[in-house]
C-alpha positions as YAML, in Angstrom:
chain: A
units: angstrom
residues:
- id: 1
  name: MET
  ca: [0.00, 0.00, 0.00]
- id: 2
  name: THR
  ca: [1.37, 3.40, -0.91]
- id: 3
  name: GLY
  ca: [0.68, 6.73, 0.74]
- id: 4
  name: PRO
  ca: [-0.82, 9.78, -0.95]
- id: 5
  name: LYS
  ca: [1.16, 11.05, -3.91]
- id: 6
  name: THR
  ca: [3.12, 14.25, -3.59]
- id: 7
  name: LEU
  ca: [2.56, 17.14, -5.99]
- id: 8
  name: LEU
  ca: [5.54, 16.07, -8.11]
- id: 9
  name: GLU
  ca: [4.34, 12.46, -8.34]
- id: 10
  name: LYS
  ca: [0.73, 13.29, -9.17]
- id: 11
  name: TYR
  ca: [1.26, 16.02, -11.78]
- id: 12
  name: ASN
  ca: [3.75, 16.39, -14.61]
- id: 13
  name: ASP
  ca: [5.94, 19.51, -14.93]
- id: 14
  name: THR
  ca: [3.49, 21.33, -17.20]
- id: 15
  name: GLN
  ca: [0.54, 20.59, -14.93]
- id: 16
  name: SER
  ca: [2.53, 21.75, -11.88]
- id: 17
  name: LYS
  ca: [3.34, 25.05, -13.64]
- id: 18
  name: ILE
  ca: [-0.30, 25.59, -14.59]
- id: 19
  name: LEU
  ca: [-1.51, 24.76, -11.07]
- id: 20
  name: GLY
  ca: [0.95, 27.22, -9.56]
- id: 21
  name: TYR
  ca: [-0.28, 29.90, -11.96]
- id: 22
  name: LEU
  ca: [-3.94, 29.19, -11.20]
- id: 23
  name: LYS
  ca: [-3.43, 29.05, -7.43]
- id: 24
  name: ALA
  ca: [-1.63, 32.40, -7.51]
- id: 25
  name: GLY
  ca: [-4.43, 33.89, -9.62]
- id: 26
  name: VAL
  ca: [-7.20, 32.54, -7.39]
- id: 27
  name: ALA
  ca: [-5.35, 33.73, -4.27]
- id: 28
  name: LYS
  ca: [-5.39, 37.25, -5.79]
- id: 29
  name: GLY
  ca: [-9.14, 37.02, -6.39]
- id: 30
  name: GLY
  ca: [-9.14, 35.76, -9.98]
- id: 31
  name: LYS
  ca: [-11.79, 33.34, -11.11]
- id: 32
  name: PHE
  ca: [-11.70, 33.24, -14.92]
- id: 33
  name: PHE
  ca: [-8.59, 32.41, -16.95]
- id: 34
  name: LYS
  ca: [-8.12, 32.31, -20.73]
- id: 35
  name: ALA
  ca: [-5.92, 29.47, -21.97]
- id: 36
  name: LYS
  ca: [-4.06, 31.71, -24.43]
- id: 37
  name: TYR
  ca: [-2.99, 34.11, -21.65]
- id: 38
  name: ILE
  ca: [-1.88, 31.27, -19.39]
- id: 39
  name: ALA
  ca: [0.11, 29.91, -22.34]
- id: 40
  name: LYS
  ca: [1.73, 33.27, -23.04]
- id: 41
  name: ASP
  ca: [2.66, 33.84, -19.39]
- id: 42
  name: LEU
  ca: [4.10, 30.34, -18.93]
- id: 43
  name: GLY
  ca: [5.78, 29.95, -22.33]
- id: 44
  name: LEU
  ca: [3.52, 27.09, -23.40]
- id: 45
  name: SER
  ca: [1.22, 26.59, -26.36]
- id: 46
  name: SER
  ca: [-2.52, 27.16, -25.99]
- id: 47
  name: LYS
  ca: [-3.06, 23.53, -26.95]
- id: 48
  name: GLU
  ca: [-0.74, 22.33, -24.15]
- id: 49
  name: VAL
  ca: [-2.59, 24.48, -21.65]
- id: 50
  name: GLY
  ca: [-6.04, 23.36, -22.82]
- id: 51
  name: THR
  ca: [-5.12, 19.68, -22.81]
- id: 52
  name: ASN
  ca: [-3.59, 19.87, -19.35]
- id: 53
  name: LEU
  ca: [-6.45, 21.96, -17.92]
- id: 54
  name: ALA
  ca: [-8.90, 19.30, -19.13]
- id: 55
  name: ILE
  ca: [-6.84, 16.66, -17.30]
- id: 56
  name: LEU
  ca: [-6.49, 18.83, -14.19]
- id: 57
  name: SER
  ca: [-10.24, 19.44, -14.13]
- id: 58
  name: GLN
  ca: [-10.61, 15.72, -13.42]
- id: 59
  name: ILE
  ca: [-7.68, 15.02, -11.09]
- id: 60
  name: CYS
  ca: [-6.97, 18.22, -9.15]
- id: 61
  name: ASP
  ca: [-7.83, 17.98, -5.46]
- id: 62
  name: ASP
  ca: [-7.32, 21.67, -4.56]
- id: 63
  name: LEU
  ca: [-9.15, 23.55, -7.30]
- id: 64
  name: GLU
  ca: [-12.47, 23.22, -9.10]
- id: 65
  name: ILE
  ca: [-11.58, 23.74, -12.78]
- id: 66
  name: SER
  ca: [-14.29, 23.85, -15.44]
- id: 67
  name: ARG
  ca: [-14.51, 24.92, -19.05]
- id: 68
  name: TRP
  ca: [-16.59, 28.10, -18.98]
- id: 69
  name: SER
  ca: [-16.82, 29.51, -22.51]
- id: 70
  name: TYR
  ca: [-15.07, 29.77, -25.84]
- id: 71
  name: SER
  ca: [-14.42, 33.05, -27.61]
- id: 72
  name: ASN
  ca: [-11.03, 33.31, -29.36]
- id: 73
  name: SER
  ca: [-9.70, 31.05, -26.61]
- id: 74
  name: THR
  ca: [-11.21, 28.75, -24.03]
- id: 75
  name: THR
  ca: [-12.06, 30.48, -20.77]
- id: 76
  name: TRP
  ca: [-11.76, 28.35, -17.66]
- id: 77
  name: MET
  ca: [-13.49, 29.04, -14.36]
- id: 78
  name: VAL
  ca: [-11.30, 28.16, -11.40]
- id: 79
  name: THR
  ca: [-12.38, 28.19, -7.76]
- id: 80
  name: SER
  ca: [-11.18, 26.51, -4.60]
- id: 81
  name: LYS
  ca: [-12.86, 23.26, -3.67]
- id: 82
  name: ASP
  ca: [-15.06, 23.38, -0.58]
- id: 83
  name: GLY
  ca: [-14.69, 27.17, -0.34]
- id: 84
  name: GLU
  ca: [-11.24, 26.89, 1.24]
- id: 85
  name: GLU
  ca: [-8.79, 29.75, 0.82]
- id: 86
  name: VAL
  ca: [-6.14, 29.04, -1.81]
- id: 87
  name: THR
  ca: [-2.53, 30.01, -1.25]
- id: 88
  name: ALA
  ca: [0.06, 29.93, -3.98]
...
């Protein structure tokens, strides 16, 4: 039996970068994030960000991530799970 996975074991490097970005944004009061701006800020492609956000929306324990709308780029709504305060 193994214990709970650490952040580095559960998420790949790209997912860890994106989670750090989202947690910092949510901690500052942000709620909506466009994939193309995340990509630009992190030096990734929009496709990489979108693919990884879709995965994170299913496996992330700290944040509630959901596809919100599409207009020139997918907008994602990100909130903390269970109303807990998020710290980056």
